[in-house]
N, C-alpha and C positions, 0 to 999 in steps of 0.2 A: 332378867334383862332381855332375853330372847323373846319372851312373850310381849314385852312392851314395844320392842323394835318391830316385831311382826305385826302387832296390832296397829301401830302408827302407819305402816305400809298398807295394810289391808283396809283400814278405815279411809285412808286417802284415796285409794283405788276405788273403794266402795262408793265414796262420794262422787268420784268421777263417773262411775257407772250411772248415777242418777242425773248427772248434769250434762254429759256429753251424749248427744243423740245416737251416734253410732254405737257407743258402748251400752246405752240403755236398751237398744234392740235385743241385745243378748241377755242382759240382766232382767228384762221384763218377764222372762220365763220364770224366774225365781219368785217374782212378785205377783204372778198371775193367779196364784192359788187363793181362793176365796175363803179357805179355812186354814188355820195354822195348826200344824202338828209336827211331831218329831221328824217326819219324812221331808218336810219342806226344806230343811237344811241341805238336803241332797238333790233337790229339784233345781238343777242349773243347766244352762246350755253348755255344751262341751267347750266352746271357745272361751266362755267365762271361767270354766274350771282351769283350763290351761293357762290363761292370763293370770288369774288370781294366784294359783300355786306358784307359778314362775316368779311373779313380781313380789310375792311375799317372802318366798324362800331366798331369793337372790340377795337381799340385804343381809340375811343371816349368814349366807356363804361368804359374802364379801367381808363381813366383819369378823370372820374366822371362828364362828361357833362350831363346836365339835359335831361329828356325825351323830353321836348319842343325843345331843341337844336337839338337832334337827329331827331325828326320829321321834323323840319325845314330844316335840312340838306338833308334828303331823298327827300323832295320836290325840294330843290335847285338842287340836282344832276340830278334829272329827267329833269328839265327845262334846265339845262346846257348841258346835253347830246343832247337834241333836238336842242338847239341853235348852239352848236359847230359843229354839222354835217349838219346843214341847208345849203341849196344851195342858199345862199344870196351873191350876188356880191357886197356887200356894204363894203366900207372902214370905219373903226372906228378910224383912226388916232392913237393918243397916247394911247387910251384905249386898243389897241392890244398889248401893252407892259405890261399892268396891268391885263387884264382879258383874258381868253381863249375865243376867238370869232371864227366865222367860218373860216376865212382865215388862222388863226394860226393852227387850228386843221386839216384843209384840207391838209396841208403840211405833217402832220403825216400819212395821208392815201395816199399820192402821190405814184404813181408807178414810182419812180425815185430813182436811186441809191444814190444820194446825200442826200436823206431824209429818209433813212432806220432807223436810230437810233436817232429819235428826237421827241420833242413835245409830251411827254407822259402825262403831266399834263392835268387835265380836268377843273380846275378852275383858277389857277394862274400861268402865265408864270415864275414867280419868282422861282417856284419849279423846272422847267427845267433849269433855270439858275444855281441853286444850284447843280443840278445833272450833269451839263455840257452837257445837251441835248437840249438846246434852239437853234432853227435854223429857220430862215426865209430867203427867197431869197433877194438879194440886191434890186431888183426892187420892190417897195412897191405896184405896181399894178399887180404883177404876181400872177397867180393861177395855180395849177397843171393842166397838160394836160391830164393825165391818173390817174385812181385810181385802187386800188385792189392789190392783192398779186402779188409778182414778177413773179411767175409761175402760170398763170391763171388756168391751168388744175389741179393744186394740191389740189383743194377743190371741192368736188362733188357738183352738182347742186341739189337744192331742200332741203327744211328745214329738212325733215326726214332723208335723206341720210347724210346731214351735221351733224346731231346730233348723228348718228350711227358711222360715219367714225372714230372719234378719238379712238373708242374702238376696231376697227378691226386691228389686227396685220399686215395683208397683205397690208393695205392701208398706203402709205407713204405720209404724209403731211409734207413737209419740212419747216423749219423756213426760214424767209426772208433772214437771213444772209447766 
């Protein structure tokens, strides 16, 4: 139940990161990677990390989940972030409909106009189905050809410049839409 509640919160916030220009400025750091591998799950702006962890854990605290459940969830989300972004060309069959696995989340990062507004969940594809954002290509063997933001030059290179850019008014980092 805690995973479902957290995933509903995270997917909603994740969708807001893509739709609200100010939030996108921070989230674009995560999407700027042109290659996907297990480290991309940790490539995030510090503001996004603080917002996400706070707004995802808050509902769990308010609903009274135990400390042990919260601790277990924090470990799970770390493992899930590594797995979802991993560069594994493995098909998991029916499990891809139940759990967020690499192929599912890779389509969220695809540099392809048909996949701009999809697959926001980090644990359960059910959450995307409920939000109307579940999408996979018809070909079950298909993987994205390109990754990254739709406008590659819109995010500066280098971790320091990426962390400063959202605060600079002269810098225009546009949302994917």
